[in-house]
PAKOLNU-80330 format. One record per atom (N, C-alpha, C, O): y, x, z; residue in three letters. Coordinates in steps of 0.1 Angstrom, whole numbers, padded with zeros to 4 digits, always signed. Layout:
PAKOLNU-80330
YXZAla ...
This chain:
PAKOLNU-80330
-0011+0006-0001Met +0002+0001-0001Met +0012+0009+0000Met +0013+0016+0010Met +0020+0008-0009Ser +0032+0015-0011Ser +0045+0011-0002Ser +0049-0001-0001Ser +0052+0022+0004Val +0064+0017+0012Val +0073+0014+0000Val +0071+0017-0011Val +0087+0004+0005Pro +0097+0000-0006Pro +0105+0012-0001Pro +0105+0017+0010Pro +0112+0015-0013Asp +0122+0026-0015Asp +0131+0024-0005Asp +0135+0034+0002Asp +0139+0010-0002His +0148+0010+0004His +0145+0013+0021His +0154+0014+0029His +0130+0013+0024Ala +0127+0017+0040Ala +0124+0029+0042Ala +0123+0034+0053Ala +0123+0036+0028Thr +0123+0053+0032Thr +0135+0057+0033Thr +0138+0065+0042Thr +0145+0051+0025Glu +0160+0057+0024Glu +0168+0055+0032Glu +0178+0062+0034Glu +0164+0042+0042Arg +0171+0037+0050Arg +0176+0047+0062Arg +0168+0053+0069Arg +0189+0050+0064Pro +0193+0059+0075Pro +0192+0057+0090Pro +0199+0048+0095Pro +0186+0063+0098Asp +0184+0062+0113Asp +0196+0060+0119Asp +0202+0070+0124Asp +0202+0046+0119Gly +0212+0043+0127Gly +0213+0050+0142Gly +0222+0057+0146Gly +0202+0047+0149Arg +0202+0054+0164Arg +0202+0067+0166Arg +0208+0071+0176Arg +0196+0075+0157Gln +0200+0092+0154Gln +0211+0091+0154Gln +0216+0096+0164Gln +0220+0087+0142Ala +0232+0087+0138Ala +0242+0088+0152Ala +0250+0097+0155Ala +0239+0075+0159Arg +0249+0073+0170Arg +0248+0084+0183Arg +0257+0087+0190Arg +0234+0088+0184Trp +0230+0097+0196Trp +0237+0110+0192Trp +0243+0115+0201Trp +0236+0116+0180Asp +0243+0125+0177Asp +0256+0127+0176Asp +0261+0138+0175Asp +0264+0114+0174Arg +0277+0113+0176Arg +0280+0111+0191Arg +0290+0115+0196Arg +0271+0107+0198His +0276+0108+0214His +0274+0122+0218His +0282+0127+0225His +0264+0127+0213Asn +0266+0141+0220Asn +0274+0148+0213Asn +0279+0157+0221Asn +0280+0149+0200His +0291+0157+0198His +0301+0153+0207His +0306+0162+0214His +0305+0143+0209Glu +0318+0135+0219Glu +0316+0142+0231Glu +0325+0148+0237Glu +0303+0140+0237Arg +0302+0146+0251Arg +0304+0161+0251Arg +0308+0166+0261Arg +0300+0168+0240His +0301+0183+0238His +0316+0184+0243His +0320+0189+0253His +0326+0178+0232Arg +0337+0182+0230Arg +0347+0176+0244Arg +0358+0181+0247Arg +0342+0168+0250His +0346+0161+0263His +0347+0173+0274His +0356+0177+0280His +0333+0178+0273Ile +0331+0188+0286Ile +0339+0202+0283Ile +0343+0210+0291Ile +0340+0205+0269Val +0347+0219+0268Val +0362+0218+0269Val +0369+0228+0272Val +0371+0202+0267Ala +0381+0199+0269Ala +0384+0201+0286Ala +0394+0206+0291Ala +0374+0195+0291Ala +0374+0194+0307Ala +0375+0213+0313Ala +0382+0218+0323Ala +0367+0220+0302Ala +0368+0232+0311Ala +0381+0240+0308Ala +0386+0247+0317Ala +0386+0238+0295Ile +0399+0242+0292Ile +0412+0238+0301Ile +0421+0245+0304Ile +0411+0226+0306Ala +0421+0217+0314Ala +0418+0226+0328Ala +0428+0229+0335Ala +0407+0230+0331Val +0407+0236+0346Val +0412+0251+0345Val +0418+0256+0354Val +0407+0257+0333Ile +0413+0268+0333Ile +0429+0272+0332Ile +0436+0281+0336Ile +0433+0261+0326Glu +0448+0261+0324Glu +0456+0256+0336Glu +0468+0256+0337Glu +0446+0250+0347Glu +0452+0247+0359Glu +0452+0259+0371Glu +0459+0259+0381Glu +0446+0267+0369Asn +0445+0281+0376Asn +0452+0294+0370Asn +0457+0295+0359Asn +0452+0303+0379Glu +0460+0314+0374Glu +0452+0324+0363Glu +0440+0327+0364Glu +0459+0328+0354Pro +0454+0339+0343Pro +0439+0345+0353Pro +0440+0346+0365Pro +0427+0348+0346Gly +0418+0354+0353Gly +0409+0349+0365Gly +0400+0356+0369Gly +0414+0337+0370Thr +0408+0331+0380Thr +0392+0326+0378Thr +0391+0316+0371Thr +0383+0330+0381His +0370+0327+0379His +0369+0308+0382His +0376+0303+0391His +0361+0302+0373Ile +0361+0291+0371Ile +0346+0286+0373Ile +0338+0289+0365Ile +0343+0278+0384His +0330+0276+0387His +0324+0260+0377His +0331+0251+0373His +0314+0262+0377Leu +0307+0250+0367Leu +0310+0236+0374Leu +0314+0226+0368Leu +0309+0237+0389Gln +0312+0226+0395Gln +0325+0217+0390Gln +0325+0207+0384Gln +0336+0224+0393Gln +0349+0223+0389Gln +0350+0216+0374Gln +0357+0206+0373Gln +0342+0222+0364Ile +0342+0218+0349Ile +0335+0203+0351Ile +0339+0194+0344Ile +0323+0202+0361Ala +0318+0191+0360Ala +0326+0178+0366Ala +0328+0167+0361Ala +0331+0183+0377Asp +0341+0173+0383Asp +0357+0168+0374Asp +0363+0157+0376Asp +0358+0177+0367Arg +0372+0175+0357Arg +0363+0164+0347Arg +0369+0154+0344Arg +0352+0168+0343Ala +0346+0160+0332Ala +0343+0145+0338Ala +0343+0135+0331Ala +0340+0145+0350Gly +0334+0133+0354Gly +0320+0132+0352Gly +0314+0121+0350Gly +0312+0145+0353Leu +0297+0145+0351Leu +0291+0153+0363Leu +0298+0158+0373Leu +0277+0154+0361Thr +0269+0161+0371Thr +0268+0174+0361Thr +0271+0176+0349Thr +0261+0183+0372Arg +0258+0197+0363Arg +0246+0196+0356Arg +0244+0203+0346Arg +0238+0187+0361Ser +0225+0188+0354Ser +0231+0180+0340Ser +0223+0184+0331Ser +0239+0172+0335Val +0242+0167+0324Val +0249+0177+0317Val +0247+0177+0304Val +0257+0185+0323Ile +0263+0196+0313Ile +0252+0206+0307Ile +0255+0211+0297Ile +0240+0208+0314Tyr +0232+0217+0311Tyr +0222+0210+0304Tyr +0212+0216+0300Tyr +0224+0197+0300Arg +0217+0193+0285Arg +0224+0194+0275Arg +0217+0195+0265Arg +0234+0195+0274His +0246+0201+0261His +0246+0216+0262His +0251+0221+0252His +0242+0224+0270Phe +0248+0238+0268Phe +0233+0242+0277Phe +0230+0237+0288Phe +0228+0252+0270Thr +0216+0259+0275Thr +0219+0268+0288Thr +0210+0270+0296Thr +0230+0273+0288Asp +0234+0282+0301Asp +0250+0284+0302Asp +0257+0282+0291Asp +0255+0286+0310Arg +0269+0290+0313Arg +0274+0298+0301Arg +0286+0296+0297Arg +0268+0307+0295Ala +0273+0314+0287Ala +0275+0307+0273Ala +0285+0309+0266Ala +0266+0300+0271Glu +0266+0290+0258Glu +0280+0282+0261Glu +0289+0283+0253Glu +0282+0276+0271Leu +0296+0268+0273Leu +0306+0278+0275Leu +0317+0273+0272Leu +0307+0290+0278Asp +0320+0299+0281Asp +0322+0302+0263Asp +0333+0301+0258Asp +0312+0305+0257Arg +0316+0304+0243Arg +0320+0296+0233Arg +0326+0301+0224Arg +0318+0284+0234Ala +0324+0271+0229Ala +0336+0270+0238Ala +0346+0267+0231Ala +0338+0273+0250Val +0354+0271+0252Val +0362+0282+0247Val +0374+0280+0246Val +0358+0293+0244Leu +0365+0305+0238Leu +0367+0302+0223Leu +0376+0307+0217Leu +0358+0294+0218Thr +0357+0294+0201Thr +0371+0282+0200Thr +0380+0283+0192Thr +0370+0273+0207Ala +0380+0260+0210Ala +0391+0266+0210Ala +0399+0264+0201Ala +0396+0276+0220Val +0409+0280+0223Val +0413+0289+0214Val +0426+0289+0212Val +0405+0297+0207Val +0408+0306+0196Val +0411+0298+0184Val +0421+0301+0177Val +0404+0288+0182Asp +0407+0279+0170Asp +0421+0272+0171Asp +0429+0272+0161Asp +0424+0267+0182Ser +0438+0261+0186Ser +0448+0270+0184Ser +0460+0267+0180Ser +0444+0284+0187Leu +0455+0293+0184Leu +0458+0293+0170Leu +0469+0290+0166Leu +0446+0297+0160Ala +0446+0301+0149Ala +0454+0287+0139Ala +0460+0288+0129Ala +0452+0277+0145Asp +0456+0263+0141Asp +0473+0263+0140Asp +0480+0259+0131Asp +0475+0268+0151Glu +0490+0269+0153Glu +0498+0281+0146Glu +0510+0281+0145Glu +0492+0290+0143Leu +0498+0300+0138Leu +0497+0299+0123Leu +0507+0302+0116Leu +0484+0295+0117Leu +0484+0295+0100Leu +0494+0288+0091Leu +0498+0292+0081Leu +0497+0275+0099Pro +0507+0270+0091Pro +0521+0277+0088Pro +0529+0273+0079Pro +0523+0288+0097Ala +0535+0294+0097Ala +0537+0306+0086Ala +0547+0311+0083Ala +0521+0309+0081Val +0522+0318+0074Val +0525+0314+0062Val +0514+0311+0056Val +0537+0313+0053Thr +0537+0309+0041Thr +0550+0318+0034Thr +0555+0328+0038Thr +0553+0312+0023Leu +0565+0324+0018Leu +0579+0317+0019Leu +0587+0320+0010Leu +0582+0310+0026Asp +0593+0303+0028Asp +0604+0309+0037Asp +0601+0309+0049Asp +0615+0313+0033Gly +0626+0319+0040Gly +0624+0338+0034Gly +0617+0343+0025Gly +0633+0344+0043Thr +0632+0358+0038Thr +0620+0363+0046Thr +0615+0355+0055Thr +0614+0377+0045Ile +0606+0383+0048Ile +0606+0380+0066Ile +0597+0374+0072Ile +0620+0389+0072Pro +0620+0388+0085Pro +0620+0373+0089Pro +0616+0372+0100Pro +0623+0363+0082Asp +0621+0348+0085Asp +0607+0348+0087Asp +0603+0344+0098Asp +0601+0351+0078Ile +0584+0347+0078Ile +0580+0353+0092Ile +0576+0346+0102Ile +0580+0369+0091Val +0574+0373+0101Val +0578+0368+0116Val +0570+0368+0125Val +0591+0365+0118Glu +0597+0360+0130Glu +0592+0348+0134Glu +0589+0346+0146Glu +0590+0338+0122Arg +0582+0327+0127Arg +0570+0327+0131Arg +0566+0320+0141Arg +0563+0334+0125Val +0547+0335+0129Val +0547+0344+0143Val +0540+0340+0152Val +0556+0355+0146Val +0550+0360+0161Val +0558+0352+0170Val +0554+0351+0181Val +0570+0344+0168Ser +0580+0336+0179Ser +0567+0324+0181Ser +0565+0320+0192Ser +0558+0318+0171Arg +0549+0308+0173Arg +0538+0314+0184Arg +0535+0308+0194Arg +0534+0327+0180Tyr +0524+0331+0189Tyr +0529+0336+0204Tyr +0522+0336+0215Tyr +0542+0341+0203Val +0546+0344+0218Val +0549+0331+0227Val +0548+0330+0239Val +0552+0322+0218Gly +0552+0307+0224Gly +0542+0302+0230Gly +0543+0295+0240Gly +0531+0304+0223Trp +0519+0298+0224Trp +0514+0306+0235Trp +0510+0299+0245Trp +0513+0322+0238Ala +0508+0327+0250Ala +0518+0322+0262Ala +0513+0320+0273Ala +0531+0322+0261Val +0540+0316+0271Val +0533+0305+0279Val +0529+0304+0291Val +0532+0295+0268Ala +0526+0282+0275Ala +0512+0282+0279Ala +0508+0273+0286Ala +0505+0292+0275His +0491+0290+0278His +0489+0302+0283His +0481+0309+0275His +0494+0310+0294Pro +0486+0324+0296Pro +0475+0325+0303Pro +0472+0337+0306Pro +0466+0314+0308Ser +0453+0313+0315Ser +0444+0312+0300Ser +0434+0318+0299Ser +0447+0306+0289Leu +0440+0306+0281Leu +0440+0320+0271Leu +0431+0324+0264Leu +0453+0323+0273His +0453+0339+0265His +0446+0349+0270His +0439+0358+0264His +0448+0348+0283Arg +0436+0359+0293Arg +0422+0358+0289Arg +0414+0367+0287Arg +0420+0341+0286Leu +0405+0343+0285Leu +0402+0346+0271Leu +0391+0350+0268Leu +0409+0346+0263Ala +0408+0351+0246Ala +0407+0364+0247Ala +0397+0370+0242Ala +0418+0369+0254Glu +0418+0389+0253Glu +0404+0392+0260Glu +0397+0402+0257Glu +0399+0384+0270Ser +0387+0390+0275Ser +0376+0388+0269Ser +0366+0390+0276Ser +0374+0386+0257Asp +0364+0381+0246Asp +0354+0391+0247Asp +0356+0402+0244Asp +0341+0387+0251Pro +0330+0397+0254Pro +0326+0402+0241Pro +0325+0394+0231Pro +0322+0417+0240Val +0316+0421+0226Val +0301+0417+0227Val +0294+0418+0237Val +0297+0413+0213Thr +0284+0408+0212Thr +0279+0413+0198Thr +0287+0418+0190Thr +0268+0413+0196Arg +0262+0419+0182Arg +0266+0406+0171Arg +0263+0409+0160Arg +0271+0397+0172Thr +0278+0390+0163Thr +0292+0389+0165Thr +0298+0393+0174Thr +0300+0381+0152Ala +0311+0382+0156Ala +0318+0374+0167Ala +0312+0363+0169Ala +0330+0376+0176Ser +0334+0369+0186Ser +0341+0359+0180Ser +0344+0359+0168Ser +0343+0347+0189Pro +0355+0337+0183Pro +0367+0343+0182Pro +0376+0338+0175Pro +0369+0354+0190Leu +0383+0361+0189Leu +0384+0367+0176Leu +0395+0365+0170Leu +0376+0374+0172Gln +0373+0384+0162Gln +0376+0373+0151Gln +0387+0373+0144Gln +0368+0363+0149Arg +0369+0353+0138Arg +0384+0346+0139Arg +0389+0342+0128Arg +0389+0345+0150Gly +0403+0340+0149Gly +0413+0348+0142Gly +0422+0344+0134Gly +0411+0361+0146Leu +0420+0370+0141Leu +0418+0374+0129Leu +0427+0379+0122Leu +0405+0373+0122Glu +0400+0375+0105Glu +0406+0362+0097Glu +0407+0362+0085Glu +0409+0349+0105Arg +0411+0339+0099Arg +0427+0341+0096Arg +0431+0340+0084Arg +0434+0344+0104Ile +0451+0346+0105Ile +0452+0357+0095Ile +0461+0357+0087Ile +0442+0370+0095Ser +0448+0381+0088Ser +0445+0378+0074Ser +0452+0383+0066Ser +0435+0371+0071Glu +0430+0365+0057Glu +0442+0358+0051Glu +0446+0360+0040Glu +0447+0351+0059Gln +0458+0341+0054Gln +0470+0355+0051Gln +0475+0356+0040Gln +0472+0362+0060Val +0485+0370+0058Val +0480+0378+0042Val +0487+0378+0032Val +0470+0384+0043Ala +0464+0392+0034Ala +0468+0383+0019Ala +0473+0389+0009Ala +0464+0370+0019Ser +0463+0363+0007Ser +0479+0360+0004Ser +0483+0356-0007Ser +0488+0361+0014Val +0505+0359+0009Val +0508+0369+0004Val +0515+0368-0006Val +0506+0382+0009Val +0510+0393+0003Val +0503+0398-0009Val +0510+0405-0016Val +0490+0395-0013Val +0486+0396-0024Val +0492+0385-0035Val +0494+0389-0046Val +0495+0372-0031Thr +0502+0363-0041Thr +0516+0369-0043Thr +0522+0367-0053Thr +0520+0375-0035Ala +0535+0380-0036Ala +0537+0391-0044Ala +0547+0392-0050Ala +0526+0401-0043Leu +0526+0413-0051Leu +0522+0409-0067Leu +0529+0414-0077Leu +0511+0401-0070Asp +0506+0398-0080Asp +0518+0390-0089Asp +0521+0393-0100Asp +0523+0381-0081Thr +0535+0373-0087Thr +0548+0384-0093Thr +0552+0384-0105Thr +0553+0393-0085Leu +0560+0403-0089Leu +0557+0415-0098Leu +0566+0423-0102Leu +0544+0415-0103Gly +0536+0422-0113Gly +0536+0434-0108Gly +0540+0443-0116Gly +0532+0438-0097Val +0533+0450-0088Val +0518+0455-0094Val +0508+0448-0092Val +0517+0468-0100Pro +0506+0475-0104Pro +0499+0479-0092Pro +0506+0486-0085Pro +0489+0476-0089Leu +0477+0478-0076Leu +0466+0488-0082Leu +0459+0483-0091Leu +0464+0499-0078Arg +0450+0505-0080Arg +0439+0498-0071Arg +0443+0492-0061Arg +0429+0497-0073Asp +0420+0493-0066Asp +0420+0496-0053Asp +0418+0487-0045Asp +0421+0508-0050Glu +0422+0513-0034Glu +0434+0507-0027Glu +0432+0501-0016Glu +0444+0507-0034Glu +0455+0501-0030Glu +0452+0486-0025Glu +0453+0482-0014Glu +0449+0479-0036Arg +0444+0463-0033Arg +0434+0462-0022Arg +0435+0453-0013Arg +0423+0473-0023Ala +0415+0471-0014Ala +0420+0472+0002Ala +0414+0467+0012Ala +0433+0480+0002Met +0437+0486+0017Met +0442+0472+0023Met +0440+0469+0034Met +0450+0461+0013Ile +0457+0451+0021Ile +0449+0443+0030Ile +0457+0435+0036Ile +0436+0441+0032Asp +0431+0432+0040Asp +0427+0440+0055Asp +0425+0434+0065Asp +0427+0454+0054Pro +0426+0459+0069Pro +0437+0460+0074Pro +0438+0458+0086Pro +0450+0465+0063Leu +0464+0464+0067Leu +0468+0453+0075Leu +0472+0454+0086Leu +0464+0442+0067Ala +0470+0429+0074Ala +0462+0428+0088Ala +0468+0426+0098Ala +0449+0429+0089Phe +0443+0430+0100Phe +0446+0436+0111Phe +0446+0431+0122Phe +0451+0449+0108Gly +0459+0459+0119Gly +0472+0453+0124Gly +0475+0452+0136Gly +0480+0448+0113Leu +0491+0442+0116Leu +0491+0430+0126Leu +0499+0427+0134Leu +0479+0424+0124Val +0479+0412+0132Val +0474+0414+0148Val +0477+0407+0158Val +0466+0425+0147Gly +0459+0430+0158Gly +0469+0439+0167Gly +0466+0439+0179Gly +0479+0445+0163Ala +0489+0451+0167Ala +0497+0444+0174Ala +0499+0447+0186Ala +0503+0431+0167Val +0510+0421+0173Val +0502+0415+0188Val +0508+0414+0199Val +0491+0412+0186Phe +0485+0407+0197Phe +0483+0416+0206Phe +0486+0412+0218Phe +0480+0427+0206Ser +0479+0437+0218Ser +0491+0437+0222Ser +0491+0436+0234Ser +0503+0438+0217Ala +0516+0441+0224Ala +0520+0427+0231Ala +0525+0427+0242Ala +0518+0417+0226Val +0519+0407+0233Val +0510+0404+0247Val +0514+0398+0257Val +0496+0409+0246Arg +0487+0409+0255Arg +0494+0418+0265Arg +0495+0414+0277Arg +0497+0431+0262Arg +0503+0441+0271Arg +0515+0437+0278Arg +0515+0438+0291Arg +0525+0431+0271Trp +0539+0422+0276Trp +0533+0412+0290Trp +0539+0411+0301Trp +0520+0404+0286Leu +0518+0395+0297Leu +0512+0401+0307Leu +0511+0394+0317Leu +0508+0413+0308Val +0501+0417+0315Val +0512+0425+0329Val +0511+0428+0341Val +0522+0428+0317Leu +0533+0436+0327Leu +0540+0424+0335Leu +0545+0427+0346Leu +0540+0414+0332Gly +0549+0401+0337Gly +0563+0405+0339Gly +0568+0415+0333Gly +0569+0398+0349Glu +0583+0398+0354Glu +0590+0395+0341Glu +0602+0397+0341Glu +0586+0390+0330Asp +0592+0384+0319Asp +0601+0397+0314Asp +0612+0395+0310Asp +0596+0409+0315Gln +0606+0421+0311Gln +0598+0428+0298Gln +0588+0434+0300Gln +0603+0427+0285Pro +0616+0421+0286Pro +0617+0408+0280Pro +0608+0405+0273Pro +0626+0399+0281Pro +0625+0386+0278Pro +0618+0383+0265Pro +0615+0391+0257Pro +0615+0369+0265Ala +0606+0369+0254Ala +0614+0366+0240Ala +0607+0368+0230Ala +0625+0363+0239Pro +0635+0364+0228Pro +0636+0380+0222Pro +0636+0384+0210Pro +0635+0387+0231Val +0639+0406+0228Val +0624+0408+0222Val +0624+0415+0212Val +0611+0404+0228Leu +0601+0409+0226Leu +0597+0404+0210Leu +0591+0411+0202Leu +0600+0394+0208Val +0596+0384+0193Val +0608+0392+0186Val +0605+0392+0174Val +0620+0397+0187Thr +0626+0402+0177Thr +0621+0415+0176Thr +0619+0418+0164Thr +0617+0425+0186Ser +0614+0438+0182Ser +0602+0440+0176Ser +0599+0451+0172Ser +0591+0430+0175Leu +0579+0431+0172Leu +0580+0431+0156Leu +0577+0438+0147Leu +0589+0413+0155Ser +0594+0411+0141Ser +0598+0419+0131Ser +0596+0418+0119Ser +0607+0431+0141Asp +0615+0443+0135Asp +0602+0452+0132Asp +0602+0456+0121Asp +0593+0455+0139Ser +0583+0465+0137Ser +0574+0461+0125Ser +0571+0469+0117Ser +0570+0448+0125Val +0565+0444+0114Val +0571+0446+0100Val +0564+0450+0090Val +0586+0442+0098Trp +0593+0443+0090Trp +0595+0457+0084Trp +0597+0458+0072Trp +0595+0468+0093Tyr +0597+0480+0090Tyr +0586+0488+0080Tyr +0588+0495+0071Tyr +0570+0482+0087Leu +0561+0487+0081Leu +0559+0479+0068Leu +0553+0486+0060Leu +0560+0469+0065Leu +0562+0460+0053Leu +0572+0465+0043Leu +0571+0465+0030Leu +0582+0468+0048Lys +0596+0476+0037Lys +0586+0488+0035Lys +0585+0492+0023Lys +0580+0495+0043Gly +0576+0509+0038Gly +0566+0509+0030Gly +0565+0517+0021Gly +0556+0501+0033His +0546+0500+0023His +0548+0497+0007His +0542+0501-0003His +0559+0485+0010Ala +0568+0481-0004Ala +0573+0491-0011Ala +0572+0492-0024Ala +0580+0499-0004His +0585+0510-0010His +0579+0521-0018His +0585+0526-0028His +0565+0523-0012Ser +0557+0533-0017Ser +0551+0527-0028Ser +0549+0535-0037Ser +0548+0512-0032Leu +0546+0507-0043Leu +0558+0502-0053Leu +0557+0493-0060Leu +0569+0508-0052Gly +0582+0506-0061Gly +0587+0492-0059Gly +0590+0486-0069Gly +0587+0487-0049Val +0593+0475-0046Val +0600+0477-0036Val +0596+0482-0026Val +0616+0472-0038Asp +0627+0473-0029Asp +0629+0460-0024Asp +0632+0452-0032Asp +0627+0457-0010Leu +0629+0446-0003Leu +0640+0446+0004Leu +0644+0455+0011Leu +0646+0435+0003Arg +0659+0434+0015Arg +0656+0426+0024Arg +0646+0418+0024Arg +0665+0426+0035Arg +0663+0418+0047Arg +0669+0401+0045Arg +0665+0391+0050Arg +0680+0402+0035Asp +0684+0389+0034Asp +0681+0379+0020Asp +0688+0369+0017Asp +0667+0383+0011Gln +0664+0381+0001Gln +0654+0371+0001Gln +0644+0376+0001Gln +0653+0359+0000Pro +0643+0347+0003Pro +0633+0351-0007Pro +0635+0355-0019Pro +0620+0348+0000Val +0609+0354-0009Val +0608+0348-0021Val +0604+0354-0031Val +0611+0333-0021Gln +0607+0325-0032Gln +0619+0331-0044Gln +0615+0333-0056Gln +0630+0332-0040Ala +0641+0337-0052Ala +0637+0350-0056Ala +0638+0352-0068Ala +0631+0360-0048Leu +0624+0372-0055Leu +0612+0368-0063Leu +0611+0375-0074Leu +0602+0360-0060Leu +0595+0356-0070Leu +0597+0349-0083Leu +0591+0351-0093Leu +0607+0340-0080Glu +0613+0334-0094Glu +0621+0344-0101Glu +0619+0344-0113Glu +0629+0354-0096Gln +0637+0362-0105Gln +0621+0372-0112Gln +0621+0372-0124Gln +0613+0377-0106Ala +0598+0384-0113Ala +0593+0374-0122Ala +0587+0380-0131Ala +0592+0360-0123Ser +0585+0355-0129Ser +0597+0349-0142Ser +0594+0343-0152Ser +0609+0353-0139Leu +0617+0351-0151Leu +0619+0363-0159Leu +0622+0363-0171Leu +0618+0375-0153Ala +0618+0388-0162Ala +0606+0390-0167Ala +0605+0398-0177Ala +0594+0385-0161Ala +0578+0387-0171Ala +0583+0379-0179Ala +0585+0386-0189Ala +0587+0366-0183Ala +0587+0359-0193Ala +0597+0365-0203Ala +0594+0364-0215Ala +0605+0369-0199Gly +0614+0377-0210Gly +0625+0366-0213Gly +0626+0356-0207Gly +0634+0371-0224Pro +0645+0362-0228Pro +0641+0351-0235Pro +0632+0353-0243Pro +0646+0342-0236Pro +0644+0331-0243Pro +0645+0330-0257Pro +0654+0338-0262Pro +0638+0323-0265Gly +0637+0328-0279Gly +0649+0318-0284Gly +0655+0309-0277Gly +0650+0321-0298Pro +0665+0314-0305Pro +0661+0300-0306Pro +0649+0297-0308Pro +0670+0292-0306Ala +0670+0278-0306Ala +0668+0273-0319Ala +0668+0261-0321Ala 
């Protein structure tokens, strides 16, 4: 006796609802853990019972969704790093001058770090593992976006790049992002708001600008602080197109 096609293709609604419930519970636990972390001083050890109390669950229920504390901690760290990346990525665009772009990204990052010092401490204490850590992946997301913007600008300007020069853009972008992260981490550790956040943002932005200007100069591109990037790219496109033909 054959089974009707509609019977074999019918989705298991109960399984789908159970999967959705598990996913929502997973997110609820992670959100509770983040809330507890933010309520405490940076570096404070958070007990599982605190997370369970905040989530309104028992410890045994939490362990139904996470095999151990390490898996929970990693899920929390991933959520924190993703939140930081989601805050910064929209700022990595070609709108404004290069100093404007750099300061926009750095300012958002410093603002996030000041608003979430305990989460920043958690991110910087990312453990070394055999696989790419959440922090490493987060920095890579941001660095890849920065590298993509730089490549787009250089290609639009028609800058001839040797293979090794093009290959260096990615590690250089990662180095810039990592340097800014390290500087802000050190600033938070020193405390006492010295120097004030606006001074830190300006100094870091200037440092990145000097590096970009120096590398651009080595490629034959003269960058000006007051020149909007879009205007620079439009001029390059018009120059590449050549003079208009006779009417």
